[in-house]
Each structure stands twice: as structure tokens, then as C-alpha cells.
VMD Tcl script that builds the backbone (N, CA, C; Angstrom):
set m [mol new atoms 549]
animate dup $m
set s [atomselect $m all]
$s set {name element resname resid chain x y z} {
  {N N MET 1 A 0.847 -1.183 0.000}
  {CA C MET 1 A 0.000 0.000 0.000}
  {C C MET 1 A 0.890 1.243 0.000}
  {N N GLU 2 A 0.656 2.148 -0.941}
  {CA C GLU 2 A 1.461 3.358 -1.063}
  {C C GLU 2 A 0.945 4.435 -0.121}
  {N N THR 3 A 1.826 5.067 0.596}
  {CA C THR 3 A 1.458 6.159 1.490}
  {C C THR 3 A 1.709 7.482 0.782}
  {N N PHE 4 A 0.811 8.429 0.994}
  {CA C PHE 4 A 0.990 9.740 0.377}
  {C C PHE 4 A 2.081 10.495 1.096}
  {N N ASN 5 A 3.055 10.985 0.351}
  {CA C ASN 5 A 4.172 11.742 0.914}
  {C C ASN 5 A 4.174 13.127 0.270}
  {N N HIS 6 A 3.891 14.154 1.073}
  {CA C HIS 6 A 3.810 15.525 0.547}
  {C C HIS 6 A 5.095 15.998 -0.095}
  {N N THR 7 A 6.223 15.445 0.286}
  {CA C THR 7 A 7.479 15.949 -0.253}
  {C C THR 7 A 7.808 15.348 -1.610}
  {N N THR 8 A 7.176 14.234 -1.958}
  {CA C THR 8 A 7.541 13.605 -3.218}
  {C C THR 8 A 6.380 13.475 -4.198}
  {N N LYS 9 A 5.152 13.491 -3.730}
  {CA C LYS 9 A 4.009 13.289 -4.613}
  {C C LYS 9 A 3.005 14.413 -4.394}
  {N N LEU 10 A 3.175 15.484 -5.102}
  {CA C LEU 10 A 2.320 16.641 -4.930}
  {C C LEU 10 A 1.239 16.688 -6.004}
  {N N GLN 11 A 0.125 17.294 -5.664}
  {CA C GLN 11 A -0.947 17.475 -6.638}
  {C C GLN 11 A -0.466 18.463 -7.712}
  {N N PRO 12 A -0.765 18.194 -8.973}
  {CA C PRO 12 A -0.301 19.092 -10.040}
  {C C PRO 12 A -1.046 20.428 -10.019}
  {N N PRO 13 A -0.410 21.487 -10.522}
  {CA C PRO 13 A -1.069 22.796 -10.571}
  {C C PRO 13 A -2.184 22.818 -11.610}
  {N N VAL 14 A -3.127 23.735 -11.419}
  {CA C VAL 14 A -4.236 23.917 -12.348}
  {C C VAL 14 A -3.834 24.846 -13.495}
  {N N TYR 15 A -3.020 25.855 -13.191}
  {CA C TYR 15 A -2.666 26.881 -14.164}
  {C C TYR 15 A -1.204 26.768 -14.563}
  {N N ASP 16 A -0.891 27.329 -15.698}
  {CA C ASP 16 A 0.484 27.360 -16.185}
  {C C ASP 16 A 1.332 28.197 -15.218}
  {N N PRO 17 A 2.358 27.613 -14.623}
  {CA C PRO 17 A 3.192 28.353 -13.663}
  {C C PRO 17 A 3.803 29.630 -14.244}
  {N N VAL 18 A 4.144 29.629 -15.504}
  {CA C VAL 18 A 4.712 30.831 -16.122}
  {C C VAL 18 A 3.664 31.942 -16.193}
  {N N ALA 19 A 2.426 31.565 -16.481}
  {CA C ALA 19 A 1.358 32.559 -16.604}
  {C C ALA 19 A 1.000 33.198 -15.268}
  {N N VAL 20 A 1.106 32.455 -14.172}
  {CA C VAL 20 A 0.750 33.026 -12.869}
  {C C VAL 20 A 1.921 33.730 -12.183}
  {N N GLN 21 A 3.118 33.576 -12.712}
  {CA C GLN 21 A 4.292 34.174 -12.059}
  {C C GLN 21 A 4.163 35.675 -11.826}
  {N N PRO 22 A 3.668 36.454 -12.793}
  {CA C PRO 22 A 3.531 37.896 -12.519}
  {C C PRO 22 A 2.587 38.195 -11.348}
  {N N MET 23 A 1.561 37.359 -11.152}
  {CA C MET 23 A 0.638 37.550 -10.038}
  {C C MET 23 A 1.322 37.200 -8.712}
  {N N ARG 24 A 2.180 36.195 -8.732}
  {CA C ARG 24 A 2.978 35.863 -7.544}
  {C C ARG 24 A 3.920 37.016 -7.217}
  {N N ASP 25 A 4.569 37.524 -8.277}
  {CA C ASP 25 A 5.571 38.576 -8.109}
  {C C ASP 25 A 4.996 39.832 -7.473}
  {N N GLU 26 A 3.722 40.128 -7.756}
  {CA C GLU 26 A 3.117 41.315 -7.158}
  {C C GLU 26 A 3.210 41.255 -5.632}
  {N N LEU 27 A 2.906 40.112 -5.064}
  {CA C LEU 27 A 2.911 40.002 -3.600}
  {C C LEU 27 A 4.304 39.782 -3.023}
  {N N THR 28 A 5.123 38.999 -3.697}
  {CA C THR 28 A 6.482 38.790 -3.169}
  {C C THR 28 A 7.302 40.071 -3.255}
  {N N SER 29 A 6.977 40.926 -4.216}
  {CA C SER 29 A 7.729 42.177 -4.365}
  {C C SER 29 A 7.509 43.135 -3.197}
  {N N VAL 30 A 6.423 42.947 -2.442}
  {CA C VAL 30 A 6.177 43.804 -1.282}
  {C C VAL 30 A 6.470 43.085 0.031}
  {N N GLY 31 A 7.169 41.950 -0.049}
  {CA C GLY 31 A 7.642 41.286 1.160}
  {C C GLY 31 A 6.925 40.028 1.587}
  {N N CYS 32 A 5.922 39.579 0.842}
  {CA C CYS 32 A 5.238 38.330 1.198}
  {C C CYS 32 A 6.103 37.141 0.791}
  {N N LYS 33 A 6.236 36.195 1.711}
  {CA C LYS 33 A 6.966 34.963 1.414}
  {C C LYS 33 A 5.956 33.915 0.970}
  {N N GLU 34 A 6.346 33.104 -0.007}
  {CA C GLU 34 A 5.439 32.084 -0.525}
  {C C GLU 34 A 5.419 30.853 0.377}
  {N N LEU 35 A 4.232 30.331 0.576}
  {CA C LEU 35 A 4.029 29.074 1.281}
  {C C LEU 35 A 3.738 28.027 0.213}
  {N N LEU 36 A 4.719 27.182 -0.066}
  {CA C LEU 36 A 4.620 26.258 -1.194}
  {C C LEU 36 A 4.279 24.824 -0.794}
  {N N THR 37 A 4.465 24.483 0.466}
  {CA C THR 37 A 4.220 23.121 0.933}
  {C C THR 37 A 3.380 23.163 2.209}
  {N N PRO 38 A 2.766 22.042 2.566}
  {CA C PRO 38 A 2.048 21.992 3.844}
  {C C PRO 38 A 2.973 22.304 5.024}
  {N N GLU 39 A 4.206 21.885 4.921}
  {CA C GLU 39 A 5.175 22.164 5.985}
  {C C GLU 39 A 5.449 23.667 6.105}
  {N N ASP 40 A 5.511 24.362 4.979}
  {CA C ASP 40 A 5.671 25.823 5.000}
  {C C ASP 40 A 4.501 26.479 5.726}
  {N N VAL 41 A 3.297 26.000 5.436}
  {CA C VAL 41 A 2.090 26.552 6.069}
  {C C VAL 41 A 2.158 26.359 7.578}
  {N N ASP 42 A 2.497 25.147 8.008}
  {CA C ASP 42 A 2.600 24.883 9.449}
  {C C ASP 42 A 3.681 25.732 10.101}
  {N N LYS 43 A 4.811 25.867 9.452}
  {CA C LYS 43 A 5.909 26.665 10.016}
  {C C LYS 43 A 5.481 28.127 10.204}
  {N N ALA 44 A 4.704 28.640 9.255}
  {CA C ALA 44 A 4.252 30.028 9.327}
  {C C ALA 44 A 3.143 30.236 10.354}
  {N N LEU 45 A 2.246 29.261 10.490}
  {CA C LEU 45 A 1.043 29.485 11.291}
  {C C LEU 45 A 0.928 28.687 12.582}
  {N N ASP 46 A 1.575 27.555 12.687}
  {CA C ASP 46 A 1.439 26.705 13.873}
  {C C ASP 46 A 2.423 27.158 14.940}
  {N N ARG 47 A 2.091 28.259 15.599}
  {CA C ARG 47 A 3.001 28.876 16.554}
  {C C ARG 47 A 2.201 29.639 17.595}
  {N N LYS 48 A 2.830 29.895 18.703}
  {CA C LYS 48 A 2.181 30.590 19.823}
  {C C LYS 48 A 3.088 31.704 20.339}
  {N N ASP 49 A 3.471 32.616 19.456}
  {CA C ASP 49 A 4.407 33.679 19.837}
  {C C ASP 49 A 3.780 35.075 19.834}
  {N N ASN 50 A 2.459 35.142 19.684}
  {CA C ASN 50 A 1.697 36.404 19.661}
  {C C ASN 50 A 2.013 37.305 18.478}
  {N N LYS 51 A 2.797 36.835 17.509}
  {CA C LYS 51 A 3.054 37.647 16.323}
  {C C LYS 51 A 1.814 37.634 15.422}
  {N N THR 52 A 1.636 38.741 14.712}
  {CA C THR 52 A 0.555 38.797 13.726}
  {C C THR 52 A 1.116 38.340 12.385}
  {N N VAL 53 A 0.349 37.486 11.724}
  {CA C VAL 53 A 0.780 36.868 10.472}
  {C C VAL 53 A -0.302 37.095 9.421}
  {N N LEU 54 A 0.065 37.783 8.355}
  {CA C LEU 54 A -0.855 38.020 7.248}
  {C C LEU 54 A -0.661 36.939 6.195}
  {N N VAL 55 A -1.776 36.365 5.729}
  {CA C VAL 55 A -1.732 35.388 4.638}
  {C C VAL 55 A -2.680 35.862 3.549}
  {N N VAL 56 A -2.127 36.080 2.360}
  {CA C VAL 56 A -2.934 36.452 1.204}
  {C C VAL 56 A -3.060 35.208 0.336}
  {N N LEU 57 A -4.280 34.705 0.224}
  {CA C LEU 57 A -4.544 33.570 -0.654}
  {C C LEU 57 A -4.791 34.144 -2.042}
  {N N ASN 58 A -3.782 34.060 -2.869}
  {CA C ASN 58 A -3.784 34.618 -4.213}
  {C C ASN 58 A -4.654 33.759 -5.122}
  {N N SER 59 A -5.110 34.347 -6.215}
  {CA C SER 59 A -6.011 33.658 -7.126}
  {C C SER 59 A -5.922 34.291 -8.504}
  {N N VAL 60 A -6.373 33.553 -9.512}
  {CA C VAL 60 A -6.403 34.108 -10.868}
  {C C VAL 60 A -7.712 34.822 -11.160}
  {N N CYS 61 A -8.672 34.754 -10.276}
  {CA C CYS 61 A -9.976 35.373 -10.506}
  {C C CYS 61 A -9.815 36.873 -10.721}
  {N N GLY 62 A -10.031 37.312 -11.922}
  {CA C GLY 62 A -9.829 38.720 -12.249}
  {C C GLY 62 A -10.756 39.660 -11.526}
  {N N CYS 63 A -11.985 39.229 -11.256}
  {CA C CYS 63 A -12.961 40.125 -10.628}
  {C C CYS 63 A -12.677 40.362 -9.154}
  {N N ALA 64 A -11.973 39.449 -8.489}
  {CA C ALA 64 A -11.667 39.637 -7.068}
  {C C ALA 64 A -10.171 39.770 -6.819}
  {N N ALA 65 A -9.378 38.883 -7.407}
  {CA C ALA 65 A -7.935 38.899 -7.138}
  {C C ALA 65 A -7.269 40.153 -7.673}
  {N N SER 66 A -7.797 40.702 -8.747}
  {CA C SER 66 A -7.184 41.909 -9.294}
  {C C SER 66 A -7.390 43.107 -8.371}
  {N N GLY 67 A -8.279 42.990 -7.391}
  {CA C GLY 67 A -8.419 44.003 -6.350}
  {C C GLY 67 A -7.703 43.584 -5.072}
  {N N ALA 68 A -7.685 42.278 -4.799}
  {CA C ALA 68 A -7.077 41.772 -3.565}
  {C C ALA 68 A -5.576 42.024 -3.529}
  {N N ARG 69 A -4.893 41.659 -4.625}
  {CA C ARG 69 A -3.438 41.847 -4.644}
  {C C ARG 69 A -3.059 43.310 -4.462}
  {N N PRO 70 A -3.563 44.216 -5.308}
  {CA C PRO 70 A -3.194 45.628 -5.127}
  {C C PRO 70 A -3.658 46.194 -3.788}
  {N N GLY 71 A -4.812 45.716 -3.295}
  {CA C GLY 71 A -5.306 46.184 -1.995}
  {C C GLY 71 A -4.370 45.784 -0.869}
  {N N ALA 72 A -3.929 44.528 -0.887}
  {CA C ALA 72 A -2.978 44.058 0.132}
  {C C ALA 72 A -1.656 44.805 0.009}
  {N N MET 73 A -1.199 44.988 -1.227}
  {CA C MET 73 A 0.065 45.698 -1.454}
  {C C MET 73 A -0.005 47.119 -0.904}
  {N N LEU 74 A -1.103 47.794 -1.183}
  {CA C LEU 74 A -1.286 49.170 -0.727}
  {C C LEU 74 A -1.377 49.234 0.797}
  {N N ALA 75 A -2.093 48.291 1.408}
  {CA C ALA 75 A -2.222 48.259 2.866}
  {C C ALA 75 A -0.870 48.075 3.539}
  {N N LEU 76 A 0.027 47.349 2.879}
  {CA C LEU 76 A 1.357 47.109 3.459}
  {C C LEU 76 A 2.253 48.338 3.393}
  {N N GLN 77 A 1.731 49.435 2.857}
  {CA C GLN 77 A 2.428 50.713 2.903}
  {C C GLN 77 A 2.067 51.504 4.159}
  {N N ASN 78 A 1.188 50.940 4.977}
  {CA C ASN 78 A 0.775 51.574 6.226}
  {C C ASN 78 A 1.950 51.655 7.210}
  {N N ASP 79 A 1.839 52.549 8.170}
  {CA C ASP 79 A 2.879 52.711 9.197}
  {C C ASP 79 A 2.899 51.548 10.181}
  {N N ILE 80 A 1.794 50.809 10.275}
  {CA C ILE 80 A 1.710 49.627 11.131}
  {C C ILE 80 A 1.244 48.462 10.265}
  {N N ILE 81 A 2.000 47.365 10.304}
  {CA C ILE 81 A 1.694 46.194 9.482}
  {C C ILE 81 A 1.888 44.923 10.323}
  {N N PRO 82 A 1.437 43.778 9.811}
  {CA C PRO 82 A 1.674 42.520 10.523}
  {C C PRO 82 A 3.170 42.211 10.644}
  {N N ASP 83 A 3.484 41.372 11.632}
  {CA C ASP 83 A 4.880 40.974 11.864}
  {C C ASP 83 A 5.443 40.170 10.706}
  {N N GLU 84 A 4.622 39.282 10.138}
  {CA C GLU 84 A 5.079 38.422 9.045}
  {C C GLU 84 A 4.049 38.401 7.936}
  {N N LEU 85 A 4.544 38.263 6.707}
  {CA C LEU 85 A 3.706 38.360 5.516}
  {C C LEU 85 A 3.912 37.129 4.646}
  {N N TYR 86 A 2.797 36.478 4.280}
  {CA C TYR 86 A 2.871 35.261 3.470}
  {C C TYR 86 A 1.812 35.271 2.381}
  {N N THR 87 A 2.025 34.407 1.404}
  {CA C THR 87 A 1.055 34.227 0.339}
  {C C THR 87 A 1.052 32.768 -0.120}
  {N N LEU 88 A -0.116 32.318 -0.544}
  {CA C LEU 88 A -0.299 31.018 -1.195}
  {C C LEU 88 A -1.049 31.296 -2.489}
  {N N PHE 89 A -1.018 30.344 -3.401}
  {CA C PHE 89 A -1.708 30.550 -4.673}
  {C C PHE 89 A -2.709 29.431 -4.922}
  {N N ALA 90 A -3.988 29.783 -4.913}
  {CA C ALA 90 A -5.056 28.809 -5.156}
  {C C ALA 90 A -4.892 28.185 -6.536}
  {N N GLY 91 A -5.045 26.874 -6.597}
  {CA C GLY 91 A -4.924 26.161 -7.861}
  {C C GLY 91 A -3.502 25.787 -8.224}
  {N N MET 92 A -2.556 26.220 -7.439}
  {CA C MET 92 A -1.162 25.928 -7.756}
  {C C MET 92 A -0.585 24.925 -6.755}
  {N N GLU 93 A -0.246 25.368 -5.563}
  {CA C GLU 93 A 0.295 24.453 -4.551}
  {C C GLU 93 A -0.879 23.887 -3.756}
  {N N LYS 94 A -1.566 22.924 -4.365}
  {CA C LYS 94 A -2.815 22.418 -3.811}
  {C C LYS 94 A -2.647 21.782 -2.430}
  {N N ASP 95 A -1.535 21.114 -2.202}
  {CA C ASP 95 A -1.323 20.487 -0.899}
  {C C ASP 95 A -1.181 21.543 0.194}
  {N N ALA 96 A -0.481 22.622 -0.093}
  {CA C ALA 96 A -0.341 23.720 0.864}
  {C C ALA 96 A -1.696 24.389 1.105}
  {N N ILE 97 A -2.456 24.577 0.050}
  {CA C ILE 97 A -3.792 25.180 0.162}
  {C C ILE 97 A -4.692 24.292 1.013}
  {N N ASP 98 A -4.653 22.985 0.762}
  {CA C ASP 98 A -5.464 22.060 1.558}
  {C C ASP 98 A -5.133 22.179 3.047}
  {N N ARG 99 A -3.850 22.214 3.385}
  {CA C ARG 99 A -3.441 22.345 4.784}
  {C C ARG 99 A -3.951 23.660 5.359}
  {N N TYR 100 A -3.760 24.734 4.612}
  {CA C TYR 100 A -4.188 26.060 5.061}
  {C C TYR 100 A -5.690 26.087 5.335}
  {N N ARG 101 A -6.470 25.623 4.374}
  {CA C ARG 101 A -7.928 25.684 4.514}
  {C C ARG 101 A -8.448 24.735 5.592}
  {N N HIS 102 A -7.943 23.510 5.630}
  {CA C HIS 102 A -8.504 22.504 6.530}
  {C C HIS 102 A -7.979 22.581 7.961}
  {N N LYS 103 A -6.778 23.072 8.137}
  {CA C LYS 103 A -6.224 23.160 9.490}
  {C C LYS 103 A -6.400 24.542 10.117}
  {N N TYR 104 A -6.215 25.589 9.336}
  {CA C TYR 104 A -6.192 26.936 9.903}
  {C C TYR 104 A -7.465 27.745 9.645}
  {N N LEU 105 A -8.249 27.339 8.663}
  {CA C LEU 105 A -9.520 28.021 8.388}
  {C C LEU 105 A -10.682 27.037 8.361}
  {N N ALA 106 A -10.573 25.973 9.136}
  {CA C ALA 106 A -11.565 24.895 9.112}
  {C C ALA 106 A -12.986 25.374 9.397}
  {N N ASN 107 A -13.143 26.357 10.243}
  {CA C ASN 107 A -14.473 26.839 10.612}
  {C C ASN 107 A -14.894 28.084 9.842}
  {N N HIS 108 A -14.233 28.315 8.715}
  {CA C HIS 108 A -14.518 29.517 7.936}
  {C C HIS 108 A -14.821 29.163 6.489}
  {N N LEU 109 A -15.559 30.023 5.849}
  {CA C LEU 109 A -15.903 29.864 4.453}
  {C C LEU 109 A -14.648 29.750 3.605}
  {N N SER 110 A -14.622 28.745 2.757}
  {CA C SER 110 A -13.483 28.566 1.850}
  {C C SER 110 A -13.699 29.462 0.637}
  {N N SER 111 A -12.764 30.376 0.424}
  {CA C SER 111 A -12.883 31.259 -0.730}
  {C C SER 111 A -11.496 31.647 -1.223}
  {N N SER 112 A -11.426 31.934 -2.497}
  {CA C SER 112 A -10.193 32.481 -3.038}
  {C C SER 112 A -10.584 33.559 -4.040}
  {N N PRO 113 A -9.930 34.679 -3.940}
  {CA C PRO 113 A -8.896 34.992 -2.968}
  {C C PRO 113 A -9.502 35.227 -1.587}
  {N N ASN 114 A -8.623 35.276 -0.606}
  {CA C ASN 114 A -8.981 35.788 0.710}
  {C C ASN 114 A -7.719 36.339 1.353}
  {N N ILE 115 A -7.927 37.161 2.345}
  {CA C ILE 115 A -6.816 37.762 3.074}
  {C C ILE 115 A -7.129 37.575 4.545}
  {N N ALA 116 A -6.221 36.909 5.269}
  {CA C ALA 116 A -6.481 36.618 6.679}
  {C C ALA 116 A -5.308 37.065 7.546}
  {N N LEU 117 A -5.655 37.552 8.718}
  {CA C LEU 117 A -4.661 37.916 9.717}
  {C C LEU 117 A -4.781 36.920 10.866}
  {N N PHE 118 A -3.658 36.331 11.252}
  {CA C PHE 118 A -3.620 35.314 12.296}
  {C C PHE 118 A -2.777 35.786 13.477}
  {N N ARG 119 A -3.127 35.243 14.637}
  {CA C ARG 119 A -2.282 35.360 15.829}
  {C C ARG 119 A -2.363 34.015 16.535}
  {N N ASN 120 A -1.213 33.451 16.850}
  {CA C ASN 120 A -1.150 32.158 17.533}
  {C C ASN 120 A -1.915 31.063 16.792}
  {N N GLY 121 A -1.824 31.083 15.466}
  {CA C GLY 121 A -2.437 30.055 14.636}
  {C C GLY 121 A -3.932 30.195 14.434}
  {N N GLU 122 A -4.524 31.244 14.980}
  {CA C GLU 122 A -5.970 31.458 14.869}
  {C C GLU 122 A -6.254 32.716 14.051}
  {N N PRO 123 A -7.227 32.645 13.145}
  {CA C PRO 123 A -7.582 33.853 12.386}
  {C C PRO 123 A -8.257 34.882 13.289}
  {N N ILE 124 A -7.798 36.120 13.195}
  {CA C ILE 124 A -8.419 37.194 13.969}
  {C C ILE 124 A -9.168 38.171 13.068}
  {N N ALA 125 A -8.924 38.081 11.770}
  {CA C ALA 125 A -9.663 38.883 10.785}
  {C C ALA 125 A -9.523 38.206 9.422}
  {N N ILE 126 A -10.616 38.168 8.675}
  {CA C ILE 126 A -10.589 37.553 7.345}
  {C C ILE 126 A -11.416 38.397 6.387}
  {N N LEU 127 A -10.827 38.672 5.246}
  {CA C LEU 127 A -11.581 39.236 4.132}
  {C C LEU 127 A -11.807 38.085 3.151}
  {N N HIS 128 A -13.043 37.650 3.052}
  {CA C HIS 128 A -13.393 36.590 2.107}
  {C C HIS 128 A -13.585 37.195 0.720}
  {N N ARG 129 A -13.677 36.346 -0.258}
  {CA C ARG 129 A -13.928 36.801 -1.621}
  {C C ARG 129 A -15.135 37.744 -1.675}
  {N N SER 130 A -16.178 37.428 -0.910}
  {CA C SER 130 A -17.377 38.268 -0.904}
  {C C SER 130 A -17.106 39.663 -0.346}
  {N N ASN 131 A -16.063 39.811 0.479}
  {CA C ASN 131 A -15.670 41.128 1.000}
  {C C ASN 131 A -14.733 41.857 0.052}
  {N N ILE 132 A -14.224 41.142 -0.943}
  {CA C ILE 132 A -13.227 41.688 -1.864}
  {C C ILE 132 A -13.856 42.032 -3.219}
  {N N GLU 133 A -14.620 41.095 -3.744}
  {CA C GLU 133 A -15.209 41.251 -5.074}
  {C C GLU 133 A -16.089 42.497 -5.131}
  {N N GLY 134 A -15.900 43.286 -6.176}
  {CA C GLY 134 A -16.684 44.499 -6.352}
  {C C GLY 134 A -16.140 45.706 -5.602}
  {N N HIS 135 A -15.021 45.526 -4.912}
  {CA C HIS 135 A -14.409 46.629 -4.175}
  {C C HIS 135 A -13.090 47.014 -4.836}
  {N N THR 136 A -12.778 48.282 -4.765}
  {CA C THR 136 A -11.523 48.754 -5.345}
  {C C THR 136 A -10.358 48.368 -4.443}
  {N N ALA 137 A -9.166 48.423 -4.995}
  {CA C ALA 137 A -7.961 48.169 -4.205}
  {C C ALA 137 A -7.882 49.134 -3.028}
  {N N GLN 138 A -8.269 50.370 -3.239}
  {CA C GLN 138 A -8.228 51.368 -2.164}
  {C C GLN 138 A -9.201 50.997 -1.048}
  {N N GLU 139 A -10.403 50.532 -1.394}
  {CA C GLU 139 A -11.383 50.140 -0.371}
  {C C GLU 139 A -10.887 48.930 0.426}
  {N N ILE 140 A -10.282 47.977 -0.266}
  {CA C ILE 140 A -9.726 46.797 0.394}
  {C C ILE 140 A -8.582 47.218 1.319}
  {N N ALA 141 A -7.723 48.100 0.831}
  {CA C ALA 141 A -6.600 48.589 1.640}
  {C C ALA 141 A -7.093 49.304 2.892}
  {N N ILE 142 A -8.120 50.111 2.765}
  {CA C ILE 142 A -8.661 50.836 3.923}
  {C C ILE 142 A -9.144 49.851 4.982}
  {N N GLU 143 A -9.830 48.807 4.551}
  {CA C GLU 143 A -10.316 47.803 5.502}
  {C C GLU 143 A -9.146 47.079 6.178}
  {N N LEU 144 A -8.128 46.723 5.391}
  {CA C LEU 144 A -6.959 46.047 5.953}
  {C C LEU 144 A -6.190 46.957 6.911}
  {N N VAL 145 A -6.009 48.195 6.528}
  {CA C VAL 145 A -5.289 49.149 7.382}
  {C C VAL 145 A -6.015 49.305 8.719}
  {N N ASP 146 A -7.326 49.335 8.691}
  {CA C ASP 146 A -8.100 49.421 9.930}
  {C C ASP 146 A -7.781 48.231 10.839}
  {N N VAL 147 A -7.730 47.039 10.251}
  {CA C VAL 147 A -7.389 45.827 11.012}
  {C C VAL 147 A -5.942 45.910 11.511}
  {N N PHE 148 A -5.019 46.310 10.644}
  {CA C PHE 148 A -3.609 46.422 11.045}
  {C C PHE 148 A -3.461 47.374 12.231}
  {N N ASN 149 A -4.126 48.523 12.153}
  {CA C ASN 149 A -4.011 49.523 13.212}
  {C C ASN 149 A -4.559 49.019 14.547}
  {N N LYS 150 A -5.542 48.144 14.501}
  {CA C LYS 150 A -6.138 47.597 15.731}
  {C C LYS 150 A -5.354 46.410 16.281}
  {N N GLU 151 A -4.814 45.565 15.398}
  {CA C GLU 151 A -4.270 44.277 15.824}
  {C C GLU 151 A -2.744 44.148 15.763}
  {N N CYS 152 A -2.084 45.028 15.032}
  {CA C CYS 152 A -0.643 44.858 14.774}
  {C C CYS 152 A 0.174 45.941 15.472}
  {N N GLU 153 A 1.466 45.667 15.590}
  {CA C GLU 153 A 2.379 46.639 16.192}
  {C C GLU 153 A 3.655 46.834 15.389}
  {N N HIS 154 A 3.887 45.995 14.398}
  {CA C HIS 154 A 5.132 46.054 13.626}
  {C C HIS 154 A 5.165 47.332 12.787}
  {N N LYS 155 A 6.325 47.964 12.775}
  {CA C LYS 155 A 6.480 49.205 12.016}
  {C C LYS 155 A 6.523 48.921 10.518}
  {N N GLY 156 A 5.731 49.662 9.763}
  {CA C GLY 156 A 5.711 49.554 8.309}
  {C C GLY 156 A 6.358 50.767 7.703}
  {N N PRO 157 A 6.355 50.845 6.423}
  {CA C PRO 157 A 5.777 49.935 5.435}
  {C C PRO 157 A 6.664 48.698 5.195}
  {N N SER 158 A 6.123 47.759 4.421}
  {CA C SER 158 A 6.858 46.519 4.148}
  {C C SER 158 A 8.048 46.753 3.226}
  {N N ILE 159 A 7.942 47.733 2.344}
  {CA C ILE 159 A 9.045 48.160 1.473}
  {C C ILE 159 A 9.007 49.682 1.412}
  {N N THR 160 A 10.080 50.286 0.946}
  {CA C THR 160 A 10.118 51.748 0.889}
  {C C THR 160 A 9.052 52.268 -0.078}
  {N N ARG 161 A 8.622 53.461 0.171}
  {CA C ARG 161 A 7.609 54.078 -0.710}
  {C C ARG 161 A 8.149 54.210 -2.139}
  {N N GLU 162 A 9.437 54.494 -2.265}
  {CA C GLU 162 A 10.050 54.600 -3.591}
  {C C GLU 162 A 10.001 53.251 -4.319}
  {N N ASP 163 A 10.362 52.172 -3.621}
  {CA C ASP 163 A 10.279 50.847 -4.229}
  {C C ASP 163 A 8.839 50.499 -4.594}
  {N N PHE 164 A 7.903 50.867 -3.716}
  {CA C PHE 164 A 6.489 50.606 -3.990}
  {C C PHE 164 A 6.045 51.321 -5.262}
  {N N GLU 165 A 6.435 52.568 -5.417}
  {CA C GLU 165 A 6.083 53.330 -6.620}
  {C C GLU 165 A 6.668 52.683 -7.876}
  {N N ASN 166 A 7.898 52.203 -7.781}
  {CA C ASN 166 A 8.525 51.539 -8.932}
  {C C ASN 166 A 7.800 50.242 -9.300}
  {N N ILE 167 A 7.378 49.497 -8.314}
  {CA C ILE 167 A 6.703 48.215 -8.546}
  {C C ILE 167 A 5.309 48.392 -9.128}
  {N N THR 168 A 4.588 49.386 -8.670}
  {CA C THR 168 A 3.169 49.496 -9.004}
  {C C THR 168 A 2.859 50.351 -10.227}
  {N N GLN 169 A 3.862 50.784 -10.936}
  {CA C GLN 169 A 3.569 51.548 -12.157}
  {C C GLN 169 A 2.926 50.622 -13.176}
  {N N GLY 170 A 1.887 51.085 -13.825}
  {CA C GLY 170 A 1.173 50.245 -14.783}
  {C C GLY 170 A -0.087 49.692 -14.161}
  {N N LYS 171 A -0.832 48.942 -14.957}
  {CA C LYS 171 A -2.116 48.406 -14.520}
  {C C LYS 171 A -1.953 47.062 -13.823}
  {N N PRO 172 A -2.825 46.795 -12.827}
  {CA C PRO 172 A -2.797 45.474 -12.207}
  {C C PRO 172 A -3.190 44.407 -13.224}
  {N N ILE 173 A -2.715 43.214 -13.021}
  {CA C ILE 173 A -2.996 42.102 -13.926}
  {C C ILE 173 A -4.424 41.617 -13.703}
  {N N CYS 174 A -5.165 41.452 -14.755}
  {CA C CYS 174 A -6.482 40.841 -14.691}
  {C C CYS 174 A -6.378 39.520 -15.426}
  {N N SER 175 A -6.678 38.453 -14.738}
  {CA C SER 175 A -6.366 37.146 -15.306}
  {C C SER 175 A -7.545 36.191 -15.305}
  {N N SER 176 A -8.753 36.686 -15.343}
  {CA C SER 176 A -9.907 35.803 -15.223}
  {C C SER 176 A -10.033 34.828 -16.392}
  {N N LYS 177 A -9.367 35.089 -17.495}
  {CA C LYS 177 A -9.447 34.197 -18.646}
  {C C LYS 177 A -8.173 33.359 -18.826}
  {N N LEU 178 A -7.412 33.218 -17.761}
  {CA C LEU 178 A -6.179 32.444 -17.809}
  {C C LEU 178 A -6.510 30.978 -18.108}
  {N N PRO 179 A -5.860 30.377 -19.101}
  {CA C PRO 179 A -6.169 28.986 -19.427}
  {C C PRO 179 A -5.663 28.021 -18.360}
  {N N LYS 180 A -6.347 26.886 -18.269}
  {CA C LYS 180 A -5.916 25.835 -17.341}
  {C C LYS 180 A -4.597 25.259 -17.832}
  {N N TYR 181 A -3.789 24.808 -16.877}
  {CA C TYR 181 A -2.457 24.277 -17.173}
  {C C TYR 181 A -2.531 22.804 -17.548}
  {N N LYS 182 A -1.843 22.448 -18.604}
  {CA C LYS 182 A -1.756 21.036 -19.025}
  {C C LYS 182 A -0.287 20.686 -19.085}
  {N N GLU 183 A 0.088 19.667 -18.317}
  {CA C GLU 183 A 1.487 19.256 -18.298}
  {C C GLU 183 A 1.844 18.528 -19.569}
}
mol reanalyze $m
mol bondsrecalc $m
mol representation Tube
mol addrep $m
């Protein structure tokens, strides 16, 4: 009988990794570290150190993710931000997503994208897709900044304002018609 081993037998991605790379880059460019494996998810969230941990569940959905990414990026320009910043990508690292959803958001609506703030492995604030879709990046950022100001103490911004300006020139990526990935 074969046992499932997360390190050697991973679920394949849904989308072409090259096509989603620019969407990944948007969040990593402002300091979010990628959670690529279930072990990465546990290392980031299974802790009791009172640090605030932001997790942006990235997605290709153009109607919501195209506001979520820029909204999160803009919020991270606030003077107060979470202690640690992470991102996962729905449809890509499925094993990591499964761990995140089933262990850390088990009692919450499963949606992508979503943006959650954790403390001691427990979510203390979540913006679900329904809170993101139809809202501008600025509206999403305002909501996140409100949460950061109430729950966080780490000095921001995540990157310099000059670097932020260099990164954000141009239009956000809208990817709702991204084709499914075939190996």
C-alpha cells in the first residue's frame, strides 16, 4: 500500500506556472513569502508567539484577485503592518492550500482569494472573496489598514515608498481568462 508523501508526490497545478508568475511577483515584491508546501504553512502558522501573520490567498480570478493583490500591497504601505507576511496561490500548490484551509480556516468559508490575519495560529480577521469582489484596491486597503491599526504593532511599510512606486507603475494584472495548465 502506497502512502501519500507531501514531499515527493504533490498534486499538479491547475494553471500554467509561467502565466501566474507575474501575479505571484506582485505580492512577493512587497515582502510576502510564498508558502509552497504543507510544511511551510505549518511553520508560518502553527506557533504561539503572539506575532501577527498576514496570509494572502492569491487567485487568478480577475474580478476579485485583481483588487485583492493591489489592496494588500497598498495596505502594506501603512505605518503599522503585521509581523510576518505570506502568500499562497489557489490552484497551484494544492497540498499547501489544503493544509491552510482545513487546518487553519476549518471553521470559515473557503474562498479564493482571501486575506487573513492570524495570531497564535488562529484567524483574527478575514476578508473573504465576498468582501473583496466588487471593491476597489483602495477600499480593500482601507479595511486592511483598519485591522492592522487595531491588531498589529510592527512598524511599516513593508518596502520603501520609492520601491512601492517603482513596482506598481502600470495596470494590475487581470487574469480571469487564464487557461488551465496542461502538463
